[in-house]
Backbone atoms as SQL, in Angstrom:
CREATE TABLE atoms (id INTEGER PRIMARY KEY, chain TEXT, resi INTEGER, resn TEXT, atom TEXT, x REAL, y REAL, z REAL);
INSERT INTO atoms VALUES
  (1, 'A', 1, 'UNK', 'N', -9.405, 3.029, -17.184),
  (2, 'A', 1, 'UNK', 'CA', -8.208, 3.597, -16.580),
  (3, 'A', 1, 'UNK', 'C', -7.043, 2.590, -16.058),
  (4, 'A', 2, 'UNK', 'N', -5.705, 2.546, -16.565),
  (5, 'A', 2, 'UNK', 'CA', -4.759, 2.053, -15.954),
  (6, 'A', 2, 'UNK', 'C', -3.842, 2.587, -15.217),
  (7, 'A', 3, 'UNK', 'N', -3.639, 2.131, -14.318),
  (8, 'A', 3, 'UNK', 'CA', -2.599, 2.303, -12.973),
  (9, 'A', 3, 'UNK', 'C', -1.239, 1.569, -13.165),
  (10, 'A', 4, 'UNK', 'N', -0.275, 2.569, -12.832),
  (11, 'A', 4, 'UNK', 'CA', 0.955, 1.796, -12.962),
  (12, 'A', 4, 'UNK', 'C', 1.572, 1.731, -11.248),
  (13, 'A', 5, 'UNK', 'N', 1.773, 0.530, -10.827),
  (14, 'A', 5, 'UNK', 'CA', 2.205, 0.451, -9.551),
  (15, 'A', 5, 'UNK', 'C', 3.544, -0.178, -9.181),
  (16, 'A', 6, 'UNK', 'N', 4.075, 0.219, -8.592),
  (17, 'A', 6, 'UNK', 'CA', 5.215, 0.046, -7.965),
  (18, 'A', 6, 'UNK', 'C', 5.353, -0.649, -6.600),
  (19, 'A', 7, 'UNK', 'N', 5.731, -1.937, -6.658),
  (20, 'A', 7, 'UNK', 'CA', 4.989, -2.910, -5.516),
  (21, 'A', 7, 'UNK', 'C', 6.090, -3.215, -4.543),
  (22, 'A', 8, 'UNK', 'N', 6.056, -3.183, -3.189),
  (23, 'A', 8, 'UNK', 'CA', 7.362, -3.880, -2.355),
  (24, 'A', 8, 'UNK', 'C', 6.466, -4.777, -1.447),
  (25, 'A', 9, 'UNK', 'N', 6.702, -5.771, -1.760),
  (26, 'A', 9, 'UNK', 'CA', 6.110, -7.302, -0.921),
  (27, 'A', 9, 'UNK', 'C', 6.735, -7.139, 0.334),
  (28, 'A', 10, 'UNK', 'N', 6.211, -7.620, 1.551),
  (29, 'A', 10, 'UNK', 'CA', 6.981, -8.142, 2.556),
  (30, 'A', 10, 'UNK', 'C', 7.517, -6.939, 3.616),
  (31, 'A', 11, 'UNK', 'N', 6.478, -5.782, 3.189),
  (32, 'A', 11, 'UNK', 'CA', 6.845, -4.641, 4.108),
  (33, 'A', 11, 'UNK', 'C', 6.464, -4.874, 5.415),
  (34, 'A', 12, 'UNK', 'N', 7.030, -3.834, 6.353),
  (35, 'A', 12, 'UNK', 'CA', 6.150, -3.529, 7.895),
  (36, 'A', 12, 'UNK', 'C', 4.999, -3.319, 7.694),
  (37, 'A', 13, 'UNK', 'N', 4.405, -2.636, 7.323),
  (38, 'A', 13, 'UNK', 'CA', 2.844, -2.475, 6.874),
  (39, 'A', 13, 'UNK', 'C', 2.445, -1.943, 6.005),
  (40, 'A', 14, 'UNK', 'N', 0.863, -1.928, 5.469),
  (41, 'A', 14, 'UNK', 'CA', 0.391, -1.924, 4.360),
  (42, 'A', 14, 'UNK', 'C', 0.519, -0.217, 3.808),
  (43, 'A', 15, 'UNK', 'N', 0.679, 0.196, 2.784),
  (44, 'A', 15, 'UNK', 'CA', 0.798, 1.396, 2.888),
  (45, 'A', 15, 'UNK', 'C', 0.490, 2.040, 1.195),
  (46, 'A', 16, 'UNK', 'N', -0.312, 2.895, 0.633),
  (47, 'A', 16, 'UNK', 'CA', -0.269, 3.531, -0.561),
  (48, 'A', 16, 'UNK', 'C', 0.179, 4.818, -0.799),
  (49, 'A', 17, 'UNK', 'N', 1.279, 5.162, -1.378),
  (50, 'A', 17, 'UNK', 'CA', 1.772, 6.685, -2.004),
  (51, 'A', 17, 'UNK', 'C', 1.374, 6.975, -3.357),
  (52, 'A', 18, 'UNK', 'N', 0.681, 7.826, -3.642),
  (53, 'A', 18, 'UNK', 'CA', 0.413, 8.411, -4.945),
  (54, 'A', 18, 'UNK', 'C', 1.445, 9.157, -5.203),
  (55, 'A', 19, 'UNK', 'N', 2.127, 9.011, -6.498),
  (56, 'A', 19, 'UNK', 'CA', 3.017, 9.742, -6.812),
  (57, 'A', 19, 'UNK', 'C', 2.508, 10.714, -8.179),
  (58, 'A', 20, 'UNK', 'N', 1.909, 10.605, -8.808),
  (59, 'A', 20, 'UNK', 'CA', 1.087, 11.488, -10.068),
  (60, 'A', 20, 'UNK', 'C', -0.567, 10.591, -10.068),
  (61, 'A', 21, 'UNK', 'N', -1.172, 11.088, -10.904),
  (62, 'A', 21, 'UNK', 'CA', -2.690, 10.490, -10.993),
  (63, 'A', 21, 'UNK', 'C', -2.468, 9.402, -11.295),
  (64, 'A', 22, 'UNK', 'N', -2.038, 8.428, -11.960),
  (65, 'A', 22, 'UNK', 'CA', -1.999, 6.883, -12.731),
  (66, 'A', 22, 'UNK', 'C', -0.788, 6.034, -12.172),
  (67, 'A', 23, 'UNK', 'N', 0.367, 6.785, -11.090),
  (68, 'A', 23, 'UNK', 'CA', 1.319, 6.207, -10.403),
  (69, 'A', 23, 'UNK', 'C', 1.352, 6.044, -9.245),
  (70, 'A', 24, 'UNK', 'N', 1.324, 4.917, -8.703),
  (71, 'A', 24, 'UNK', 'CA', 1.542, 5.017, -6.918),
  (72, 'A', 24, 'UNK', 'C', 2.330, 3.970, -6.846),
  (73, 'A', 25, 'UNK', 'N', 2.921, 4.288, -5.147),
  (74, 'A', 25, 'UNK', 'CA', 3.742, 3.075, -4.870),
  (75, 'A', 25, 'UNK', 'C', 3.011, 2.146, -3.708),
  (76, 'A', 26, 'UNK', 'N', 3.039, 0.927, -3.799),
  (77, 'A', 26, 'UNK', 'CA', 2.242, 0.176, -2.648),
  (78, 'A', 26, 'UNK', 'C', 3.038, -0.480, -2.017),
  (79, 'A', 27, 'UNK', 'N', 2.908, -0.803, -0.863),
  (80, 'A', 27, 'UNK', 'CA', 3.422, -1.465, 0.400),
  (81, 'A', 27, 'UNK', 'C', 2.945, -2.535, 1.021),
  (82, 'A', 28, 'UNK', 'N', 3.031, -4.172, 0.625),
  (83, 'A', 28, 'UNK', 'CA', 2.275, -4.918, 1.606),
  (84, 'A', 28, 'UNK', 'C', 2.705, -5.758, 2.198),
  (85, 'A', 29, 'UNK', 'N', 2.332, -6.265, 3.280),
  (86, 'A', 29, 'UNK', 'CA', 3.015, -7.214, 4.387),
  (87, 'A', 29, 'UNK', 'C', 3.160, -8.653, 3.625),
  (88, 'A', 30, 'UNK', 'N', 2.193, -9.098, 2.734),
  (89, 'A', 30, 'UNK', 'CA', 2.070, -10.283, 2.199),
  (90, 'A', 30, 'UNK', 'C', 3.278, -10.636, 1.328),
  (91, 'A', 31, 'UNK', 'N', 3.717, -11.877, 1.413),
  (92, 'A', 31, 'UNK', 'CA', 4.731, -12.593, 0.781),
  (93, 'A', 31, 'UNK', 'C', 4.626, -12.369, -0.673),
  (94, 'A', 32, 'UNK', 'N', 5.783, -12.525, -1.424),
  (95, 'A', 32, 'UNK', 'CA', 5.921, -12.707, -2.951),
  (96, 'A', 32, 'UNK', 'C', 5.499, -13.765, -3.263),
  (97, 'A', 33, 'UNK', 'N', 4.766, -14.763, -2.749),
  (98, 'A', 33, 'UNK', 'CA', 4.647, -16.016, -3.207),
  (99, 'A', 33, 'UNK', 'C', 3.392, -16.615, -3.554),
  (100, 'A', 34, 'UNK', 'N', 2.921, -17.108, -4.548),
  (101, 'A', 34, 'UNK', 'CA', 1.805, -17.857, -5.105),
  (102, 'A', 34, 'UNK', 'C', 0.707, -16.424, -5.322),
  (103, 'A', 35, 'UNK', 'N', 0.785, -15.495, -5.533),
  (104, 'A', 35, 'UNK', 'CA', -0.013, -14.416, -5.910),
  (105, 'A', 35, 'UNK', 'C', -0.392, -13.514, -4.403),
  (106, 'A', 36, 'UNK', 'N', -0.008, -13.986, -3.866),
  (107, 'A', 36, 'UNK', 'CA', -0.502, -13.473, -2.146),
  (108, 'A', 36, 'UNK', 'C', -0.334, -12.039, -2.276),
  (109, 'A', 37, 'UNK', 'N', 0.884, -11.499, -2.876),
  (110, 'A', 37, 'UNK', 'CA', 1.226, -10.033, -2.793),
  (111, 'A', 37, 'UNK', 'C', 0.352, -9.173, -3.903),
  (112, 'A', 38, 'UNK', 'N', 0.026, -9.949, -4.981),
  (113, 'A', 38, 'UNK', 'CA', -0.907, -9.298, -5.946),
  (114, 'A', 38, 'UNK', 'C', -2.393, -9.132, -5.402),
  (115, 'A', 39, 'UNK', 'N', -2.467, -9.906, -4.673),
  (116, 'A', 39, 'UNK', 'CA', -4.241, -10.168, -4.014),
  (117, 'A', 39, 'UNK', 'C', -4.163, -8.844, -3.161),
  (118, 'A', 40, 'UNK', 'N', -3.242, -8.971, -2.082),
  (119, 'A', 40, 'UNK', 'CA', -3.390, -7.699, -1.312),
  (120, 'A', 40, 'UNK', 'C', -3.405, -6.416, -2.044),
  (121, 'A', 41, 'UNK', 'N', -2.411, -6.300, -3.365),
  (122, 'A', 41, 'UNK', 'CA', -2.366, -4.892, -3.584),
  (123, 'A', 41, 'UNK', 'C', -3.962, -4.691, -4.263),
  (124, 'A', 42, 'UNK', 'N', -4.584, -5.648, -4.835),
  (125, 'A', 42, 'UNK', 'CA', -5.859, -5.357, -5.239),
  (126, 'A', 42, 'UNK', 'C', -6.917, -5.104, -4.064),
  (127, 'A', 43, 'UNK', 'N', -6.465, -5.844, -3.075),
  (128, 'A', 43, 'UNK', 'CA', -7.409, -5.481, -1.807),
  (129, 'A', 43, 'UNK', 'C', -7.189, -3.936, -1.330),
  (130, 'A', 44, 'UNK', 'N', -5.639, -3.330, -1.314),
  (131, 'A', 44, 'UNK', 'CA', -5.467, -2.203, -0.922),
  (132, 'A', 44, 'UNK', 'C', -6.222, -1.104, -2.033),
  (133, 'A', 45, 'UNK', 'N', -5.793, -1.408, -3.113),
  (134, 'A', 45, 'UNK', 'CA', -6.417, -0.639, -4.292),
  (135, 'A', 45, 'UNK', 'C', -7.906, -0.446, -4.109),
  (136, 'A', 46, 'UNK', 'N', -8.580, -1.447, -3.964),
  (137, 'A', 46, 'UNK', 'CA', -10.153, -1.325, -3.740),
  (138, 'A', 46, 'UNK', 'C', -10.550, -0.726, -2.692),
  (139, 'A', 47, 'UNK', 'N', -9.739, -0.656, -1.798),
  (140, 'A', 47, 'UNK', 'CA', -10.173, 0.152, -0.431),
  (141, 'A', 47, 'UNK', 'C', -9.735, 1.261, -0.675),
  (142, 'A', 48, 'UNK', 'N', -8.698, 2.053, -1.384),
  (143, 'A', 48, 'UNK', 'CA', -8.206, 3.197, -1.371),
  (144, 'A', 48, 'UNK', 'C', -9.125, 4.028, -2.487),
  (145, 'A', 49, 'UNK', 'N', -9.487, 3.286, -3.295),
  (146, 'A', 49, 'UNK', 'CA', -10.517, 4.038, -4.514),
  (147, 'A', 49, 'UNK', 'C', -11.923, 3.526, -4.056),
  (148, 'A', 50, 'UNK', 'N', -12.211, 3.003, -3.204),
  (149, 'A', 50, 'UNK', 'CA', -13.723, 3.169, -2.890),
  (150, 'A', 50, 'UNK', 'C', -14.589, 2.064, -4.186),
  (151, 'A', 51, 'UNK', 'N', -13.970, 1.113, -4.767),
  (152, 'A', 51, 'UNK', 'CA', -14.946, -0.109, -5.769),
  (153, 'A', 51, 'UNK', 'C', -14.513, -1.075, -5.141),
  (154, 'A', 52, 'UNK', 'N', -15.240, -2.264, -5.791),
  (155, 'A', 52, 'UNK', 'CA', -15.041, -3.502, -5.648),
  (156, 'A', 52, 'UNK', 'C', -13.862, -4.175, -6.328),
  (157, 'A', 53, 'UNK', 'N', -13.576, -5.312, -5.633),
  (158, 'A', 53, 'UNK', 'CA', -11.927, -5.798, -6.249),
  (159, 'A', 53, 'UNK', 'C', -12.367, -6.322, -7.505),
  (160, 'A', 54, 'UNK', 'N', -13.486, -7.051, -7.761),
  (161, 'A', 54, 'UNK', 'CA', -13.658, -7.404, -9.149),
  (162, 'A', 54, 'UNK', 'C', -13.544, -6.592, -10.306),
  (163, 'A', 55, 'UNK', 'N', -13.632, -5.540, -10.052),
  (164, 'A', 55, 'UNK', 'CA', -13.497, -4.478, -11.105),
  (165, 'A', 55, 'UNK', 'C', -12.001, -4.203, -11.384),
  (166, 'A', 56, 'UNK', 'N', -11.352, -4.772, -10.565),
  (167, 'A', 56, 'UNK', 'CA', -9.604, -4.531, -10.899),
  (168, 'A', 56, 'UNK', 'C', -8.984, -5.678, -11.348),
  (169, 'A', 57, 'UNK', 'N', -8.458, -5.536, -12.442),
  (170, 'A', 57, 'UNK', 'CA', -7.395, -6.587, -13.053),
  (171, 'A', 57, 'UNK', 'C', -6.170, -6.123, -13.432),
  (172, 'A', 58, 'UNK', 'N', -5.327, -7.267, -13.290),
  (173, 'A', 58, 'UNK', 'CA', -3.559, -7.378, -13.185),
  (174, 'A', 58, 'UNK', 'C', -3.423, -7.544, -14.841),
  (175, 'A', 59, 'UNK', 'N', -2.937, -6.656, -15.345),
  (176, 'A', 59, 'UNK', 'CA', -3.268, -6.927, -16.998),
  (177, 'A', 59, 'UNK', 'C', -1.011, -7.136, -17.278),
  (178, 'A', 60, 'UNK', 'N', -0.540, -6.628, -16.595),
  (179, 'A', 60, 'UNK', 'CA', 0.980, -6.750, -16.860),
  (180, 'A', 60, 'UNK', 'C', 1.679, -6.585, -15.405),
  (181, 'A', 61, 'UNK', 'N', 2.892, -7.747, -15.472),
  (182, 'A', 61, 'UNK', 'CA', 3.844, -7.546, -14.165),
  (183, 'A', 61, 'UNK', 'C', 3.335, -8.765, -13.099),
  (184, 'A', 62, 'UNK', 'N', 2.432, -9.870, -13.334),
  (185, 'A', 62, 'UNK', 'CA', 2.800, -10.661, -12.570),
  (186, 'A', 62, 'UNK', 'C', 3.578, -11.045, -11.565),
  (187, 'A', 63, 'UNK', 'N', 4.601, -11.146, -12.242),
  (188, 'A', 63, 'UNK', 'CA', 5.927, -11.585, -11.146),
  (189, 'A', 63, 'UNK', 'C', 6.785, -10.564, -10.979),
  (190, 'A', 64, 'UNK', 'N', 6.387, -9.175, -11.424),
  (191, 'A', 64, 'UNK', 'CA', 7.664, -8.180, -11.577),
  (192, 'A', 64, 'UNK', 'C', 6.881, -6.934, -10.415),
  (193, 'A', 65, 'UNK', 'N', 7.895, -6.162, -9.967),
  (194, 'A', 65, 'UNK', 'CA', 7.571, -5.554, -8.904),
  (195, 'A', 65, 'UNK', 'C', 6.736, -4.293, -9.662),
  (196, 'A', 66, 'UNK', 'N', 7.206, -3.927, -10.692),
  (197, 'A', 66, 'UNK', 'CA', 6.318, -2.653, -11.674),
  (198, 'A', 66, 'UNK', 'C', 5.337, -3.461, -12.517),
  (199, 'A', 67, 'UNK', 'N', 3.893, -3.196, -12.044),
  (200, 'A', 67, 'UNK', 'CA', 2.647, -3.881, -12.352),
  (201, 'A', 67, 'UNK', 'C', 1.594, -3.024, -12.727),
  (202, 'A', 68, 'UNK', 'N', 1.044, -3.375, -13.842),
  (203, 'A', 68, 'UNK', 'CA', -0.121, -2.256, -14.178),
  (204, 'A', 68, 'UNK', 'C', -1.727, -2.960, -13.843),
  (205, 'A', 69, 'UNK', 'N', -2.332, -2.181, -13.571),
  (206, 'A', 69, 'UNK', 'CA', -3.866, -2.461, -13.550),
  (207, 'A', 69, 'UNK', 'C', -4.773, -1.869, -14.191),
  (208, 'A', 70, 'UNK', 'N', -5.529, -2.501, -14.517),
  (209, 'A', 70, 'UNK', 'CA', -6.795, -1.817, -15.303),
  (210, 'A', 70, 'UNK', 'C', -8.089, -1.760, -14.439),
  (211, 'A', 71, 'UNK', 'N', -8.653, -0.721, -14.338),
  (212, 'A', 71, 'UNK', 'CA', -9.583, -0.061, -13.405),
  (213, 'A', 71, 'UNK', 'C', -11.172, -0.296, -14.166);
């Protein structure tokens, strides 16, 4: 399964809003430096989906706001 994620780093609070079944908007408080925001997104996705963080892989958009994750 591939999820498309619109990321907003440096937000006031962490949140997830589902747009449709495979697209979502994620706001994280982590800054967009040295992969901190990407790690925060993975943590939130794992918590939201109830799966291990190791099963989530960033496949596209490492430095972009629009990312794709393989679950």
